[in-house]
C-alpha positions in Angstrom: -9.0 35.0 -49.3 -6.1 36.9 -50.8 -6.1 40.6 -51.5 -6.4 42.2 -54.9 -3.1 43.4 -56.1 -4.4 45.2 -59.2 -5.4 48.4 -57.3 -2.1 48.5 -55.4 -0.1 48.2 -58.6 -2.1 50.9 -60.2 -1.6 53.2 -57.2 2.2 52.5 -57.2 2.3 53.5 -60.9 0.5 56.7 -60.3 2.7 57.5 -57.3 5.8 57.1 -59.5 4.5 59.5 -62.0 3.6 62.0 -59.3 7.0 61.7 -57.7 8.8 62.3 -61.0 6.7 65.5 -61.5 7.4 66.8 -57.9 11.1 65.9 -58.2 11.4 68.2 -61.3 9.6 71.0 -59.5 11.8 70.6 -56.4 15.0 70.7 -58.4 13.9 74.0 -60.0 13.1 75.4 -56.5 16.5 74.3 -55.2 18.3 75.9 -58.1 16.5 79.2 -57.5 17.5 79.2 -53.8 21.1 78.5 -54.7 21.1 81.2 -57.4 21.7 78.9 -60.3 18.7 80.2 -62.2 18.2 83.8 -63.2 14.9 85.7 -63.3 13.9 84.3 -66.7 14.4 80.7 -65.5 17.6 80.2 -67.6 20.4 78.3 -66.0 23.6 80.1 -65.0 26.7 78.0 -65.6 28.6 77.7 -62.4 31.1 75.3 -60.9 30.0 73.3 -57.9 32.9 74.5 -55.9 31.7 78.1 -56.3 28.2 77.3 -55.0 29.0 75.0 -52.1 31.8 73.6 -50.1 32.0 69.8 -50.5 33.1 67.7 -47.5 33.3 64.0 -47.1 31.7 62.1 -44.2 35.2 61.4 -42.7 36.1 65.1 -42.7 32.8 66.0 -41.0 33.3 63.4 -38.3 36.9 64.5 -37.8 35.9 68.1 -37.4 33.1 67.2 -35.0 35.4 65.0 -32.9 38.2 67.7 -32.8 35.6 70.3 -31.7 34.3 68.0 -28.9 37.9 67.4 -27.8 38.6 71.1 -27.6 35.5 71.6 -25.5 36.6 68.9 -23.1 40.1 70.3 -22.8 38.7 73.7 -22.1 36.3 72.2 -19.4 39.2 70.3 -17.9 41.3 73.5 -17.6 38.3 75.3 -16.1 37.9 72.5 -13.5 41.5 72.9 -12.4 41.1 76.7 -12.0 39.4 78.2 -9.0 36.3 80.2 -9.9 36.2 83.9 -9.8 33.5 86.0 -8.3 31.0 87.6 -10.6 28.6 90.2 -9.2 25.1 90.5 -10.7 22.1 92.6 -9.6 18.6 91.2 -9.9 16.5 93.8 -11.8 13.2 93.0 -10.2 14.2 92.6 -6.5 17.4 94.7 -6.5 19.2 92.0 -4.6 22.9 91.6 -5.4 24.0 88.1 -6.3 27.7 87.0 -6.2 28.2 84.1 -8.5 31.2 81.7 -8.5 32.2 81.1 -12.1 33.3 77.5 -11.4 30.2 76.2 -9.5 27.8 78.8 -11.0 26.1 79.1 -7.7 25.5 82.4 -5.9 26.0 83.1 -2.2 22.5 81.7 -1.5 23.3 78.4 -3.3 21.0 79.1 -6.3 21.9 78.8 -9.9 21.4 81.6 -12.5 18.1 81.8 -14.5 19.8 80.5 -17.7 21.1 77.4 -16.0 19.5 74.2 -17.3 19.9 71.0 -15.2 19.4 68.5 -18.1 21.9 70.2 -20.4 24.6 70.4 -17.8 24.0 66.8 -16.7 24.4 65.7 -20.4 27.7 67.6 -20.6 28.9 66.1 -17.4 28.1 62.6 -18.6 30.1 63.2 -21.8 33.0 64.6 -19.8 33.1 61.7 -17.4 32.9 59.2 -20.3 35.9 60.8 -22.1 37.8 60.8 -18.8 37.1 57.1 -18.4 38.2 56.3 -21.9 41.6 58.0 -21.4 42.1 56.6 -17.9 45.1 54.4 -17.3 45.9 53.0 -13.9 49.5 53.7 -12.8 50.1 50.3 -11.3 49.1 48.4 -14.4 51.3 50.5 -16.7 54.3 51.1 -14.5 54.8 48.3 -11.9 54.0 45.3 -14.0 56.5 42.4 -13.1 58.2 40.9 -16.1 
């Protein structure tokens, strides 16, 4: 036997009405947070450019990509440099730890408290992936017989 569609249609109609009412309330709430409504509830005429900065999806992607590339360049430069020694004293035990800024390990081979394995592994994977993408073998580009 088939289901009765009448109750579903009625429910959909009621949900549409409810959604329209909530949308109006939400719009008023958003305008208040942005400062487009004054205390009396009257709208203040403002240009969109004054309220918020508008960016396209392409601009956002380009900015994110350039930021990631800068991070990778910085990490590459750090990897080429030798680490400096940073001395830190443990407050509880009073033991002096000498950390290497490149490996982040102390003289006992331990990592600092803020070091998170998963996060650094994720950064390493990203770094290796970018290095693979930019990798060109010398013998394929230079010594190819014509």
